[in-house]
C-alpha positions as CSV (number, residue, x, y, z in Angstrom):
1,M,103.9,91.8,89.2
2,E,100.7,93.9,88.9
3,S,99.4,93.2,85.4
4,S,97.3,95.8,83.6
5,V,94.7,94.9,81.0
6,R,97.2,96.0,78.4
7,D,99.9,93.7,79.9
8,K,97.6,90.7,79.8
9,E,96.8,91.4,76.1
10,K,100.6,91.1,75.4
11,E,100.8,87.7,77.1
12,L,101.2,84.6,74.9
13,A,101.4,82.2,77.9
14,R,101.1,82.4,81.7
15,F,102.3,79.9,84.3
16,T,101.7,80.2,88.0
17,Y,103.8,78.3,90.6
18,P,103.9,78.1,94.4
19,L,106.5,80.2,96.0
20,R,108.7,78.4,98.5
21,P,111.9,79.1,100.3
22,V,115.3,77.9,99.1
23,E,116.5,74.9,101.1
24,K,120.3,74.7,101.7
25,G,121.1,76.5,98.5
26,Y,118.5,74.6,96.3
27,N,115.0,75.0,95.0
28,N,114.8,71.4,93.8
29,R,113.1,72.4,90.6
30,T,114.0,73.9,87.2
31,L,111.9,76.0,84.8
32,Y,111.3,74.8,81.2
33,V,110.1,77.2,78.5
34,N,109.4,76.2,74.9
35,L,109.0,79.1,72.6
36,T,107.7,77.1,69.6
37,D,104.5,76.1,71.4
38,N,104.6,78.4,74.4
39,T,104.9,75.6,76.9
40,I,106.0,76.6,80.4
41,K,106.5,73.9,83.1
42,A,108.5,72.9,86.2
43,K,110.8,70.0,86.3
44,P,112.0,68.3,89.6
45,V,115.6,68.2,90.7
46,S,116.3,64.9,92.3
47,G,118.9,64.1,95.0
48,E,120.8,62.1,92.4
49,M,121.0,65.0,90.1
50,K,122.4,67.2,92.9
51,R,124.9,64.5,93.9
52,T,126.1,63.9,90.3
53,F,126.0,67.4,88.8
54,T,126.1,69.7,91.9
55,G,124.4,72.7,90.3
56,G,125.1,75.6,87.9
57,R,127.0,74.4,84.9
58,G,126.4,70.8,85.9
59,F,122.6,71.3,85.9
60,D,122.8,73.2,82.6
61,L,124.7,70.3,80.9
62,W,122.4,67.6,82.2
63,L,119.3,69.6,81.0
64,L,120.9,70.2,77.6
65,W,122.0,66.5,77.3
66,N,118.5,65.3,77.9
67,G,116.8,68.0,75.9
68,I,118.5,67.7,72.5
69,P,119.2,64.9,70.0
70,E,122.7,64.0,68.9
71,K,124.6,66.5,66.7
72,T,122.0,69.2,67.2
73,L,123.0,72.4,65.3
74,W,123.1,75.7,67.1
75,N,120.2,77.2,65.1
76,D,118.0,74.1,65.3
77,P,114.8,74.8,67.3
78,E,115.8,71.8,69.5
79,N,118.9,73.6,70.7
80,E,118.5,75.0,74.2
81,L,119.8,77.9,76.2
82,C,120.3,76.8,79.8
83,I,121.0,79.3,82.6
84,A,121.8,78.5,86.2
85,C,123.4,79.9,89.3
86,G,124.3,77.2,91.8
87,P,123.8,76.2,95.5
88,L,126.3,78.8,96.8
89,G,125.3,81.5,94.4
90,G,123.4,84.5,95.8
91,T,125.1,84.5,99.2
92,T,125.6,88.1,100.3
93,L,128.0,87.2,103.1
94,Y,130.7,85.6,100.9
95,P,132.7,87.5,98.2
96,G,132.2,86.7,94.6
97,S,128.9,84.8,94.9
98,G,126.8,86.3,92.1
99,K,127.7,84.3,89.0
100,S,125.4,82.7,86.4
101,I,126.5,80.0,83.9
102,V,125.1,79.8,80.4
103,V,125.3,76.6,78.4
104,T,124.2,76.0,74.7
105,I,125.3,74.5,71.4
106,S,127.7,77.2,70.0
107,P,127.4,78.9,66.6
108,T,131.2,79.2,66.5
109,T,132.3,75.7,67.6
110,G,129.2,73.6,66.8
111,S,129.7,71.9,70.2
112,V,128.9,72.6,73.9
113,M,129.7,76.1,75.1
114,D,129.7,77.3,78.7
115,S,130.1,81.0,79.6
116,N,130.0,82.5,83.1
117,V,128.8,86.0,83.9
118,G,128.2,88.3,86.8
119,G,125.1,90.5,87.5
120,Y,122.1,89.8,89.6
121,F,120.1,87.5,87.3
122,G,121.4,84.1,88.4
123,P,120.8,84.7,92.1
124,Y,117.4,86.3,91.5
125,L,116.4,83.4,89.3
126,K,117.1,81.0,92.2
127,F,115.4,83.1,94.8
128,A,112.4,83.5,92.4
129,G,112.1,79.7,92.6
130,W,114.3,78.0,90.0
131,D,117.7,76.3,90.1
132,A,118.0,76.6,86.4
133,L,116.1,78.0,83.3
134,E,115.9,75.8,80.2
135,I,114.7,77.5,77.0
136,Q,114.0,75.5,73.8
137,G,112.2,76.2,70.5
138,K,111.9,79.4,68.5
139,A,109.2,82.1,68.7
140,D,107.5,83.5,65.6
141,E,108.2,87.0,66.7
142,D,110.2,88.8,69.3
143,V,109.2,87.9,72.9
144,I,110.1,88.6,76.5
145,I,110.1,85.9,79.2
146,V,109.2,87.3,82.6
147,I,109.8,85.5,85.8
148,D,108.1,87.2,88.8
149,G,109.5,85.7,92.0
150,D,107.4,88.0,94.2
151,E,104.1,86.7,92.7
152,G,105.0,83.3,91.4
153,I,104.2,84.0,87.8
154,V,106.0,83.2,84.5
155,T,104.8,84.8,81.3
156,I,105.9,84.8,77.6
157,E,105.0,88.2,76.2
158,H,105.1,90.1,72.9
159,A,108.1,92.4,72.7
160,E,107.0,94.8,70.0
161,G,108.3,98.4,70.2
162,L,111.3,97.6,72.4
163,S,114.9,98.8,71.5
164,A,117.2,96.2,70.1
165,D,120.2,97.5,72.0
166,T,121.0,96.7,75.6
167,H,121.9,100.1,77.1
168,R,118.4,101.3,76.4
169,L,116.5,98.1,77.0
170,G,117.5,97.5,80.6
171,A,116.1,100.8,81.9
172,I,112.9,100.4,79.9
173,L,112.3,96.9,81.4
174,G,113.3,97.9,84.9
175,E,110.6,100.7,84.8
176,R,108.0,98.4,83.3
177,Y,108.4,95.5,85.7
178,G,110.0,96.9,88.8
179,N,106.9,98.7,90.2
180,G,109.2,101.4,91.5
181,N,111.9,99.1,92.8
182,L,114.4,99.1,90.1
183,R,116.9,97.1,92.1
184,S,114.4,94.2,92.2
185,V,114.7,93.6,88.4
186,S,117.5,91.9,86.5
187,T,117.4,91.3,82.8
188,I,119.2,89.3,80.1
189,S,119.4,90.9,76.7
190,S,121.7,91.0,73.7
191,G,121.6,93.4,70.8
192,S,121.4,94.1,67.1
193,G,125.0,92.8,66.6
194,A,124.1,89.4,68.0
195,E,121.4,89.0,65.3
196,H,123.9,89.6,62.5
197,T,127.0,87.6,63.7
198,L,128.1,84.4,65.2
199,I,129.8,86.1,68.2
200,G,126.8,87.5,70.1
201,V,127.0,87.9,73.9
202,L,124.3,88.0,76.6
203,N,124.2,91.1,78.8
204,F,123.2,90.4,82.4
205,S,122.1,93.5,84.3
206,W,122.0,94.9,87.8
207,Y,120.7,98.2,89.1
208,D,123.5,100.3,90.5
209,N,121.5,102.2,93.1
210,P,124.1,104.9,94.0
211,R,124.7,105.8,90.3
212,K,121.0,105.4,89.4
213,T,121.7,103.3,86.3
214,Y,121.5,99.8,85.1
215,R,124.9,98.1,84.5
216,Y,125.9,95.0,82.7
217,K,128.2,91.9,82.7
218,Q,128.6,89.7,79.6
219,A,128.3,85.9,79.0
220,G,130.7,86.5,76.2
221,R,132.1,83.4,74.6
222,G,130.9,81.2,71.8
223,G,127.9,83.1,70.5
224,T,125.4,82.7,73.4
225,G,123.7,85.9,72.3
226,T,123.4,84.7,68.8
227,V,121.4,81.7,70.0
228,F,119.3,84.0,72.1
229,R,118.4,86.2,69.2
230,D,117.9,83.3,66.8
231,K,115.2,82.1,69.2
232,K,113.7,85.6,68.9
233,I,114.1,86.4,72.6
234,R,114.4,90.2,73.1
235,A,114.9,89.9,76.8
236,I,114.4,87.7,79.9
237,V,113.3,89.5,83.0
238,V,113.5,88.2,86.6
239,K,112.0,90.0,89.6
240,F,112.8,89.4,93.2
241,S,112.5,92.0,96.0
242,K,112.8,90.0,99.2
243,M,116.5,89.8,99.7
244,T,117.9,88.9,103.1
245,A,121.3,87.7,104.3
246,D,120.0,84.2,104.8
247,V,117.8,83.9,101.7
248,N,119.8,80.8,100.7
249,H,118.6,79.2,104.0
250,P,122.0,77.6,104.6
251,A,122.4,74.6,106.8
252,D,124.7,76.5,109.1
253,F,124.2,80.2,108.9
254,E,126.7,81.1,111.7
255,R,129.4,79.0,110.1
256,L,128.8,80.8,106.8
257,K,128.7,84.2,108.4
258,S,132.0,83.6,110.2
259,G,133.8,82.3,107.1
260,G,132.5,85.2,105.0
261,R,133.6,87.7,107.5
262,T,137.1,86.3,107.6
263,Y,137.4,86.2,103.8
264,T,136.0,89.8,103.4
265,K,138.5,91.1,106.0
266,E,141.4,89.5,104.1
267,I,140.3,91.0,100.8
268,K,139.8,94.5,102.2
269,T,143.2,94.3,103.9
270,L,145.3,92.8,101.0
271,D,143.7,93.9,97.8
272,P,145.0,97.5,98.2
273,V,148.6,96.2,98.5
274,Q,148.3,93.4,95.9
275,N,146.3,94.2,92.7
276,E,144.0,97.1,93.7
277,M,141.1,95.5,92.0
278,A,138.7,97.6,93.9
279,K,140.3,100.6,92.3
280,V,141.5,99.5,88.9
281,G,139.7,96.2,88.2
282,T,141.5,93.9,85.8
283,T,143.4,96.7,84.1
284,H,146.4,95.9,86.4
285,L,147.0,92.9,84.1
286,I,148.0,95.2,81.2
287,N,151.0,96.3,83.2
288,I,152.0,92.8,84.2
289,M,151.5,91.3,80.7
290,N,153.4,94.1,79.0
291,D,156.3,93.8,81.4
292,Y,156.6,90.0,80.9
293,D,156.2,90.1,77.1
294,L,152.7,88.5,77.3
295,L,150.5,91.3,76.1
296,P,149.2,90.5,72.5
297,T,150.1,93.2,70.1
298,T,149.4,93.2,66.3
299,N,147.6,89.8,66.2
300,F,149.8,88.1,68.9
301,R,153.0,88.7,66.9
302,Y,154.6,90.4,69.9
303,G,154.1,90.5,73.6
304,S,154.8,94.1,74.6
305,H,154.8,97.6,73.2
306,A,156.4,100.9,74.2
307,D,152.9,102.4,74.5
308,G,151.3,99.5,76.3
309,L,150.9,101.3,79.6
310,N,148.6,103.8,77.8
311,L,146.0,101.1,78.4
312,G,147.1,100.3,81.9
313,K,146.0,100.7,85.4
314,E,147.2,104.3,86.1
315,V,145.2,105.6,83.1
316,F,142.1,103.9,84.3
317,R,142.6,104.8,87.9
318,R,141.7,108.3,86.6
319,K,139.0,107.3,84.1
320,F,136.9,105.0,86.3
321,H,134.1,106.5,88.3
322,P,134.9,106.3,92.0
323,G,132.7,104.3,94.4
324,F,131.7,100.7,95.2
325,D,131.6,98.4,92.1
326,G,130.5,94.9,93.0
327,C,128.4,93.1,90.4
328,W,126.7,91.2,93.2
329,L,125.6,92.3,96.7
330,G,128.3,92.0,99.3
331,C,131.3,91.2,97.0
332,S,134.3,92.9,98.6
333,V,136.5,92.5,95.5
334,A,134.4,95.2,93.9
335,C,136.2,95.0,90.5
336,S,133.3,96.0,88.1
337,H,134.3,99.5,87.3
338,A,132.6,101.9,84.9
339,V,133.4,105.1,83.0
340,K,130.8,107.9,83.5
341,D,129.6,110.5,80.9
342,F,131.6,109.2,78.0
343,T,130.7,111.1,74.8
344,L,130.5,108.8,71.8
345,K,132.2,109.9,68.7
346,T,130.8,107.5,66.1
347,G,127.9,105.2,65.3
348,P,124.1,105.5,65.9
349,Y,124.6,107.1,69.3
350,K,127.2,109.7,68.3
351,G,127.3,112.7,70.5
352,Q,125.4,111.0,73.4
353,S,126.9,110.8,76.9
354,V,126.8,107.3,78.3
355,W,127.9,105.0,81.1
356,V,130.4,102.4,79.9
357,D,131.0,99.2,81.9
358,G,134.7,98.4,82.0
359,P,136.8,98.1,80.0
360,E,138.3,94.9,81.4
361,Y,141.7,93.5,80.6
362,E,140.5,91.3,77.7
363,T,138.9,94.2,75.9
364,L,141.9,96.5,76.3
365,A,144.2,93.8,75.1
366,G,142.0,92.5,72.3
367,C,140.5,95.7,70.9
368,G,143.5,97.9,71.7
369,A,146.9,96.4,71.8
370,N,146.1,93.5,69.5
371,W,144.9,96.1,66.9
372,G,148.1,98.2,67.4
373,I,146.0,100.9,69.0
374,F,146.9,102.3,72.4
375,D,144.3,105.0,72.9
376,P,142.1,104.3,76.0
377,D,139.2,106.4,74.7
378,F,139.1,104.5,71.5
379,V,138.8,101.2,73.5
380,I,136.1,102.7,75.7
381,E,134.1,103.5,72.6
382,V,134.6,100.0,71.2
383,N,133.6,98.6,74.6
384,F,130.4,100.5,74.8
385,Y,129.3,99.5,71.3
386,C,130.2,95.9,71.7
387,D,128.1,95.7,74.9
388,T,125.1,97.4,73.5
389,Y,125.3,95.6,70.2
390,G,125.8,92.3,72.0
391,L,129.3,91.5,70.5
392,D,132.0,89.5,72.2
393,T,135.1,91.8,72.6
394,I,137.4,88.8,72.7
395,S,136.2,87.2,69.5
396,L,135.9,90.6,67.8
397,G,139.3,91.7,69.0
398,T,141.0,88.5,67.8
399,S,139.0,88.5,64.5
400,V,139.9,92.1,63.6
401,A,143.5,91.5,64.5
402,F,143.6,88.6,62.1
403,V,142.0,90.7,59.4
404,M,144.6,93.5,59.9
405,E,147.5,91.1,59.6
406,C,146.0,89.5,56.5
407,F,145.6,93.0,55.0
408,E,149.2,94.0,55.8
409,M,150.5,90.7,54.4
410,G,148.6,91.2,51.2
411,L,146.4,88.2,51.6
412,I,143.4,90.5,51.2
413,D,143.2,94.1,49.9
414,K,140.9,97.1,49.8
415,G,138.8,95.4,47.1
416,T,138.1,92.7,49.7
417,T,137.4,95.1,52.6
418,G,135.1,97.5,50.7
419,G,137.8,100.2,50.7
420,L,138.7,100.1,54.4
421,E,142.4,100.5,55.0
422,L,142.5,97.9,57.7
423,R,146.1,98.3,58.9
424,F,147.2,98.0,62.5
425,G,146.7,101.3,64.3
426,N,144.0,102.7,62.0
427,K,141.3,103.7,64.5
428,E,138.9,105.2,62.0
429,A,138.8,102.1,59.9
430,A,138.5,99.8,62.9
431,L,135.5,101.7,64.3
432,E,133.8,101.7,60.9
433,L,134.3,98.0,60.7
434,L,132.8,97.5,64.2
435,H,129.6,99.2,63.1
436,Q,129.5,97.2,59.8
437,V,129.9,94.0,61.8
438,A,126.9,94.9,64.0
439,R,124.8,95.6,60.8
440,A,126.1,92.7,58.8
441,E,127.0,95.2,56.2
442,G,129.8,95.0,53.6
443,F,133.0,93.4,54.8
444,G,131.7,93.4,58.3
445,A,129.3,90.6,57.4
446,I,132.3,88.4,56.8
447,V,134.2,89.5,59.9
448,G,131.2,88.8,62.1
449,Q,131.5,85.1,61.3
450,G,134.8,84.7,63.2
451,V,138.3,83.6,62.4
452,R,137.6,80.0,61.3
453,R,135.1,80.9,58.7
454,M,137.1,83.9,57.5
455,K,140.1,81.6,56.8
456,D,137.8,79.5,54.5
457,I,136.3,82.5,52.8
458,F,139.6,84.3,52.2
459,A,141.1,81.1,50.7
460,R,138.1,80.3,48.6
461,D,137.2,83.8,47.3
462,Y,140.4,85.8,47.4
463,N,143.1,83.1,46.9
464,A,144.7,83.8,50.3
465,D,147.3,81.2,51.4
466,P,145.5,78.7,53.7
467,D,148.8,77.6,55.3
468,V,149.8,81.1,56.3
469,M,146.3,81.7,57.7
470,R,146.3,78.4,59.6
471,D,149.4,79.6,61.4
472,I,148.2,83.2,62.2
473,G,144.4,82.7,62.5
474,M,144.1,82.6,66.3
475,E,141.3,80.2,66.9
476,S,140.9,76.6,68.1
477,K,137.8,74.5,67.9
478,G,136.3,77.5,66.2
479,L,136.6,79.8,69.2
480,E,138.9,82.8,69.0
481,V,141.9,82.8,71.4
482,S,141.6,85.1,74.4
483,E,144.2,87.7,75.0
484,Y,147.5,86.2,76.2
485,V,150.7,85.5,74.3
486,T,151.5,81.9,75.0
487,K,154.6,81.3,72.8
488,E,156.9,80.8,75.8
489,S,154.4,79.1,78.1
490,L,153.8,75.4,77.3
491,A,151.5,75.2,80.2
492,M,149.3,78.0,78.9
493,Q,149.4,76.4,75.4
494,G,147.8,73.4,77.0
495,G,145.5,75.7,78.9
496,Y,144.1,76.9,75.5
497,G,144.4,73.8,73.3
498,L,143.2,71.2,75.8
499,T,140.1,73.0,76.9
500,L,136.6,71.7,76.5
501,K,135.1,74.6,74.7
502,G,138.1,76.3,73.0
503,P,140.9,78.7,74.0
504,Q,139.3,80.7,76.9
505,H,141.5,81.4,79.9
506,D,138.8,80.6,82.5
507,E,139.6,76.9,82.5
508,A,143.4,76.9,83.1
509,W,144.7,80.5,83.4
510,L,148.3,79.4,84.0
511,I,150.1,82.3,82.3
512,I,151.1,84.1,85.5
513,L,151.9,80.9,87.4
514,D,154.1,79.8,84.6
515,M,155.7,82.9,83.2
516,V,155.6,85.5,86.1
517,N,155.7,83.5,89.3
518,K,157.7,80.6,87.8
519,L,155.8,78.0,89.8
520,L,155.6,75.4,87.0
521,P,159.2,74.8,85.9
522,T,159.0,71.1,85.0
523,F,157.1,69.3,82.3
524,E,155.5,67.1,85.0
525,Q,154.3,70.1,86.9
526,K,152.8,71.6,83.8
527,A,150.9,68.4,83.0
528,D,149.6,68.1,86.6
529,A,148.5,71.7,86.5
530,L,146.4,70.9,83.4
531,W,144.5,68.4,85.5
532,W,144.2,70.2,88.8
533,F,143.4,73.8,87.6
534,P,140.6,72.9,85.1
535,M,139.0,70.6,87.7
536,W,139.2,73.3,90.4
537,R,138.1,76.1,88.2
538,T,135.1,74.1,87.0
539,W,133.9,73.9,90.6
540,F,133.2,77.7,90.7
541,G,130.9,77.3,87.7
542,L,129.0,74.5,89.5
543,N,128.3,76.7,92.5
544,G,127.6,80.2,91.1
545,L,130.9,81.7,92.2
546,C,133.6,84.1,90.8
547,K,137.2,82.8,90.7
548,L,138.8,86.2,91.5
549,P,138.7,86.0,95.3
550,W,140.4,82.7,95.2
551,N,143.7,83.6,93.5
552,D,143.8,87.3,92.6
553,I,144.0,88.2,96.3
554,V,146.1,85.7,98.2
555,P,147.0,85.2,101.9
556,E,150.2,86.9,103.1
557,D,151.8,83.6,103.9
558,N,150.8,81.9,100.7
559,K,154.3,81.8,99.2
560,A,155.5,79.8,102.1
561,T,152.9,77.0,101.7
562,P,153.7,73.7,100.0
563,E,151.6,74.5,96.9
564,P,151.4,78.3,96.5
565,A,150.0,78.1,93.0
566,K,146.8,76.5,94.3
567,V,146.2,78.9,97.3
568,M,145.1,75.9,99.3
569,K,144.1,78.0,102.3
570,H,141.3,79.4,100.2
571,V,140.4,76.0,98.8
572,Q,139.8,74.9,102.3
573,W,137.6,77.9,103.0
574,Y,135.5,77.0,99.9
575,A,135.1,73.5,101.2
576,E,133.7,75.0,104.5
577,Y,131.5,77.3,102.5
578,F,130.0,74.5,100.6
579,S,129.5,72.5,103.8
580,G,127.9,75.4,105.6
581,V,125.4,76.1,102.8
582,T,124.4,72.6,101.7
583,G,124.9,70.6,104.9
584,V,127.0,68.1,103.0
585,E,130.4,67.9,104.7
586,A,133.1,68.3,102.0
587,A,136.9,68.4,102.0
588,P,139.0,69.9,99.1
589,E,139.3,66.6,97.4
590,D,135.5,66.2,97.4
591,L,135.2,69.5,95.6
592,L,137.6,68.3,92.9
593,E,135.6,65.1,92.4
594,M,132.4,67.2,91.9
595,S,134.2,69.0,89.1
596,E,135.8,66.0,87.7
597,R,132.4,64.4,87.1
598,V,131.1,67.4,85.2
599,Y,134.3,68.0,83.3
600,N,134.4,64.5,82.0
601,F,130.7,64.5,81.2
602,Q,131.2,67.7,79.1
603,R,134.0,66.1,77.2
604,I,131.7,63.1,76.4
605,F,129.0,65.6,75.4
606,N,131.5,67.1,72.9
607,L,132.0,63.5,71.6
608,R,128.3,63.2,71.1
609,Q,128.4,66.4,69.1
610,G,131.1,65.0,66.8
611,F,134.1,66.5,68.5
612,G,136.0,65.8,71.7
613,T,139.0,63.9,70.4
614,R,142.8,64.5,70.0
615,E,142.5,65.9,66.5
616,H,140.4,68.8,67.9
617,D,142.9,69.8,70.6
618,T,145.0,71.7,68.2
619,L,146.4,75.3,68.2
620,P,147.5,77.7,65.5
621,Y,151.3,77.7,65.4
622,R,151.4,81.4,66.5
623,A,150.2,80.2,69.9
624,I,153.2,77.9,70.1
625,G,156.0,79.8,68.6
626,P,157.1,82.5,66.1
627,V,155.6,82.2,62.7
628,T,157.5,84.9,60.7
629,V,161.1,86.0,60.3
630,E,160.2,89.3,61.8
631,E,158.8,87.6,64.9
632,Y,161.9,85.4,65.4
633,E,164.4,88.3,64.8
634,S,162.5,90.6,67.2
635,R,163.5,88.1,70.0
636,Q,166.5,86.5,68.3
637,D,168.7,86.3,71.4
638,R,165.9,84.4,73.2
639,Y,165.3,81.9,70.4
640,D,168.9,81.4,69.5
641,G,169.6,80.7,73.1
642,Q,166.8,78.1,73.3
643,L,168.1,76.3,70.1
644,K,171.5,76.1,71.7
645,E,170.6,75.2,75.3
646,L,168.1,72.6,74.3
647,G,170.4,71.0,71.8
648,I,168.0,71.6,68.9
649,L,170.4,73.3,66.5
650,N,173.6,75.3,66.7
651,P,172.3,78.7,65.5
652,N,175.7,80.1,64.6
653,G,175.9,80.9,60.9
654,K,172.3,79.6,60.3
655,G,169.7,81.6,58.5
656,T,166.5,82.7,60.2
657,E,164.3,80.4,58.1
658,E,166.3,77.3,59.1
659,K,166.2,78.3,62.7
660,L,162.5,78.9,62.5
661,K,161.9,75.5,61.1
662,A,164.0,73.7,63.7
663,L,162.4,75.6,66.6
664,R,158.9,74.8,65.2
665,K,159.6,71.1,65.0
666,Y,160.7,71.0,68.6
667,R,157.9,73.0,70.0
668,E,155.2,71.1,68.1
669,E,156.6,67.8,69.4
670,Q,156.6,69.2,72.9
671,Y,152.9,70.2,72.6
672,E,152.1,66.6,71.4
673,K,154.0,65.2,74.3
674,L,152.0,67.4,76.6
675,K,148.8,66.1,75.2
676,D,149.9,62.5,76.0
677,A,150.8,63.4,79.6
678,V,147.6,65.4,80.3
679,Y,145.3,62.8,78.8
680,K,146.9,60.2,81.0
681,R,146.6,62.3,84.0
682,R,142.9,63.0,83.3
683,G,142.1,59.3,82.8
684,W,141.6,59.6,79.1
685,T,142.7,57.4,76.2
686,P,145.6,58.6,73.9
687,E,142.9,59.9,71.6
688,G,141.6,62.2,74.4
689,I,138.4,60.2,75.4
690,P,137.6,59.4,79.0
691,T,138.1,55.7,79.7
692,V,135.3,53.4,81.0
693,S,137.1,53.1,84.3
694,T,137.1,56.9,84.6
695,V,133.4,57.3,84.0
696,R,132.6,54.4,86.3
697,R,134.8,55.9,89.1
698,L,133.0,59.2,88.7
699,G,129.5,57.7,88.6
700,I,128.6,59.0,85.1
701,D,128.5,55.6,83.5
702,F,125.0,56.1,82.2
703,P,124.0,53.5,79.5
704,E,124.1,56.2,76.8
705,V,127.5,57.3,77.9
706,L,128.9,53.7,77.8
707,A,127.3,53.2,74.4
708,L,128.9,56.4,73.0
709,L,132.3,55.3,74.3
710,K,131.9,51.9,72.8
711,A,131.0,53.4,69.4
712,H,134.4,55.2,69.6
713,G,136.3,52.0,70.4
714,V,136.5,52.7,74.2
715,V,135.6,49.6,76.1
716,E,136.6,48.0,79.4
């Protein structure tokens, strides 16, 4: 980076480092930045660290574990924001290899949060010289962290005069630091909304050269952007302009190239006849979920709507701008679509024509169907503002849906909402609330705190019934539920309730396997799936990979295989991919063990934060079954049939309240039995804590881990 006199005057700290090539997917060093005292330094990555934690999320967790004291709060200066890619990340020959993983202590849960995201930042960070970035402390005023991988320079700089909102910030920083090569710059930013809520996201950029604009993906869950802005980071910039196909310097380039060519050919052949993700992205899920009664409408009360397809793939086939849409170089899935020249109707940018990234399924379901709104242009507007404000569309969607139901049930009223008529379907009120949330103004200041805190506020200040809100407030561990109706899927209930960080679908997305493809019919299969799938899915986050190529496009013969749910042909390909890059020969079972180490370590990390036991693996009842009479009666034949077939109660002549109570007792008992089975399968105690034999087997029996287990009564 060519620094002018003015640029140097902005610098608060400068650190130079030797540039060196990546070796078999690793740099063997991480970058530490402390914003309190402007320290910048390198830390070595040992062979033991690689063997135990692999990379990506594993490195993030290890850095955070060693960097913070026990029970650190999210806004303590000691809290860290850790960002990594992984040894396979940044490969241009293999689809879906551009992921970054962010780990921090969460404002919403108080515990460890991990969030994955696309865009170019993670690969560029690695190629610029660093396997992970670890940020601690708080600046006195807004700063930018700049990592120049062309020159080997890291700086902390004043950020005065820069826009708060992402869609303007990316272009400004690209021009400032790109030296005419905009594609060489990737940024992380958030927005004004992240400053004023607990549900802030991080926006990771890439320059879309054909469209001549910066585009963004989000590390969305758990308030990562809120931590970012609390530390007074305006942006992080990484520059790297020397991309080549072998920049990862894999152990066996020809093996990698051959495997990538095979995988890419399969995707290009099969995606057009399976999910058409290269054309419609994840919007195809709207159609599937609506057909199978799994699309959340009106705060997860129901799973389908007559107008559901107004948000579906055929609508967005017309709205998305045509052309290649990969969020990393060489990804043949190409699912990162955008809407061009959308004219905003509200807010500070009213009347302006903008690019809008997405919307993805979660945004359409959460900020559309779950609000009882089936207008695609409305959701596109919400999508734009959430991105540029730095707000999580899942947490916002689920929070506003909760508010709307509370309003319609009379738990809150217009006196509470500042005059907003927050009924399902009210688009004008919903958009006004969104802008209030971003400004922490009026009722929006309450909504921006999320569902868990709203339940407490509504009960304390407005005498709302806490038992009702406990049932309909869709959060667990403090994290808002992502957008799937799980009432009929015990497997997906476990996929939400038994997660490490809270109810996010990236750990065990079993809804289609269970409810659409019917591949998990028995209790035992569901319990086993809640071991295998979280372990396997964790592996992607260790290596900087996207999960979509694995199971959203499957081989033609997959249904005929012994375990079609696992897509084992692809799992074998990933084992070869790992071996080809790192030079460490690995079989599928070795990949699972890599994940199992990190997964169990993160559960123990939760324990150190004061969580991570059975009592925290709960769900609101609406995630398990029908709460209200209206819900039951809307699917009465289904529920009456279950009562009879399962021998719970003869529904004939019984009132709905009695049937609701009987069904609830049965379903809650089933969920508790599922906990027992899953804990046993994972090698945990009945309280949900990894056993000493488990941590010894996995090689994470560090003295501090054993002491922590002992303090919770877990001994050999």
